[in-house]
N, C-alpha and C positions, 0 to 999 in steps of 0.2 A: 658691157656689162654694167648697170642699172643702178644694184642698191646691196648694199651688207651687212647683213645682221650679225652680230657677234654678245650676248648672252655674257656678264659676265657675274662671277660671284666676291664675294668679299667676304677672307676666311682666315684664321688666323693666323700670320705672321706666319711662313713656312720655319722660321728659325728660328721662332716658339719653342720652347720646351711649357709642350699641352698640360695642363693636371687633372683630375675628374672632381668636381667639384661635388661634393660629398651629400650634401641639402639637396642636390637636385636627382637625387637613388639616379634613375635608367636617362632622364631626360636631356646630359649632356656636362659640360671641360667647366672650367672658372674661365668665366669670359672679361672679368671686372681687374684694368689695369692692363689687360693686351693687348700689342701689338697686332691690329686689325692690316692686312693686306688683299688686292685683287689674286685670284688664286693665279698658279708660277699657271695650269694649262689652261687659262681663261689671257694670261699674257702672250701667252703662243699664240694663240686667235686670236686678241685682238692687232699683234706687226702681220701674221698672214695674209691679215687685210688689209690693213693699211700699205703689204708690197702690192699687191694684188688691184689695187686702188690705182698704184701706181705707173703699174701696166696697163692699165688701162683707164685713159682720161675720163676724169667725168664721171667717173661711179660714184657714190656716197656711202662712208659711213658708218650706223649703227648704231651703237653700244646700248645697249641692255641691262638691266638690275632690276631684282625681287627682292624687297628687303625693305633694312630701319631706314632711318632718315638718316648717319652716314651713309649707307652707300651713294651716294650722292658724290662723297667724297672719293671712291675707287669710278665711276662712272667720270671724273674731273681727271682721273691718271690717264683712263685711254685714251681720253680728248690730248690731252698733252701728251700724249703715245700721237696722235697723229686721227685718230678718230671726227667726223664732221660733227655731231650733237648728241645727244643723247637720250636716254626717257629711263626712267623709275619708276616704277608699280608702289610704294611704299605701303610695308606694313606696320598698325601700330604691334605697340606693345599687349600685351594678357591683360588677365589680371591681375594675374601675380608681377607684372612688371617685364616682364623677358620676351624677348619680342619673336612673334610668331615665326619658327619654321619649318616653310613647307618643304614639301617633298618632294621627287620629281614627276612622279604624275600632277600633281596641281601645276611646279613650272611652266613643265613641255606645255601643257593646259591654255594658259595664259600669254606664253610664247607664239603659241599659233593663234590666238586673238588681232597679236601685235602684228604674227603678218600679215595675217588679214586683210588686216587693219590700213599697211605701209602700203601694200602693193607694190607691183614692178620690183620685187625682192627675186631676184636670182641665186645667192647663196645665202646656208645659215654658219655659219663658222661658230665653234663651241668647241671651250676643252675638251678629252675624255673620259677625266671624272672632275670631281673638286679633291680637295685635302683633304677632307674632313671627313665629307661621311664617304666618300668613294663609293658611290654607289655605279658613275659612268651610264648610266641609265634617262638621262635628260636628251642626249641627241636622237639617239634612238625611240623614244617610248615619239619626239617631235618631229621623225619624222615618219611615221606610223600615224599620228594623226594629222597628218598632214598628203596622207598619202604618196611622199615625194623620194625619192634616189637619195641616197648612204653610204656612207661611208665614213668607218670609222679608224683611229687609232692614225691615221694621215701624217705620212715623214716628208711628203713632196706633195706639193697641186701643182697642174698644171689644170692653164683654160683656151682652151684651141676656141678657135673662129667662129664655130658654128655653134658656139655657147657650152659645150658640153663641157663636164669635170677628168683629166684622166688624174688617181689618187695613187700615188703609191701605200700601200699601207701596210702597219708590224700585226705579221702574226704569230703567235705562239713554234715558229715552223722553217721563220724566215721572213722575209714581204713578199706579199703580192701585188700587182695594178692591176687596178676596176676601171672601168670607165662608167661616167656618171653622164648619156643623155639626154638631151634639153627635153625638158619634155612638159615644160608649162608651171611647169611648179619648181617653187625652190631648191636648190641640191643642198645636203641638212650632212656636214664632214663636221666629223670632230677629231682636236687636234695631240699628236702625241709631240714629247718629247725631242725629238728629232728633225722638229721642220724646221724648226728656225731659232736664231737669238734674239730673245725680244731689246730692243732699243731702250736708252735709258734716255727718258722728258729732262731737254733741255729748258734752261728756264725761261727765253724767250717764246716755248713754244708752251709752259706753264703758265706763263700770262695769258696768252693767248686763250688757253685753254675757260677759263674765268669768264670770258666774252661770250663762248659756244650755245649757242641754247640746251638747254636742260630739261623732260617735259616733267611733267611729276604726275604722275597720276593714283590715288590710292586705291589699293586690292579691293576695297568696295564696290566702289566705281565702274575697275574694273572689270569683275566679275559680272554685277551690272549693267554693260553696257554687252555682257558677252554673252549675255540670257543663261548664268551658270548659279547654283545653286552654292552658295557662302559655304554651309556648311558639311556641302559635301564635295567640296575644294580642298576644306580645313582637317577632312579626318585623312588621318591617315593610314599611309597601304603598305606599307612597311608598320612593323613593329622593333624598338626597340628594346630590348629586353633586358640589359645591365649595362653598364659601361666603366671599364674597371683598366687600371693603371696595371701594364705589364706587371709581371715579377720581374724582380732586382736578379740580373745576371750574374751567374756565378761563380766565382774569382777562377783562371785558370788555373792548370798542371804547367811548371817547365819538365820537361826530359831529357837526358843527353845523348839521344841516339832515334837511327828510327827504327833500330828493334824494338827499344821502350817502345814509343811508340804505337808501334804495330800492336805488341803488347797490351796497352791499358787499350788501345780503340779494341782488341777484341777481349777481354774483361766485358768493357761497356754494350757488345753485342752490335757494333757498329761495323767489324769487318767479320769477314768468315774465318 
């Protein structure tokens, strides 16, 4: 194995309570003074890439992020976990001062360009989805753009001596095992929760990560290099109609017996 690319996303930390920003209407949530971190599914992808690297000496793990300047911190986290170098496609604030939030099609298009630019890529590992938009589209879109073999919701990944990947994947009815044959194109695999438990970066590795190379390229330069139209890349393919907080949960009722519970459920039409 020669090279593994791991796209990662900076999101609101999973432990934070998210609040809708009324001033943005349907455009988003409050980000000011909110802790940000690497998307948890992306952490799993980074961990899996590092484990595959450890099993295949000489392989290189490259972490990629698309977003504002602060994404460099997210890349450094991946480097501290064990990635070898990073690529940051930096986006600038829009006229309102908000950072551009690119949608899955735009991200997949940019990642396709990175894959082709890097060359010698055997595998692209992504989180199955991000915990902010929950789209789960970037991996499949990238595989489609590359015309590459793909597997989603991976719970186990094994690499064969012939360069193939055997993937056990989660489904609604259990698990299934599929084989991605070596085809001259990098395999695209999205990672689910059961795949592994991400490691915590040690202090020595955090210090080493500061010296690892991170290439920064502006979104405009990347789009120009790929021969794309910037306006087309920035135009949303999905429309967010409304963003709102879920209604508060109603207070529960205490019942004294199973019969009383069944009676309550029948009153509400929840059981026959």
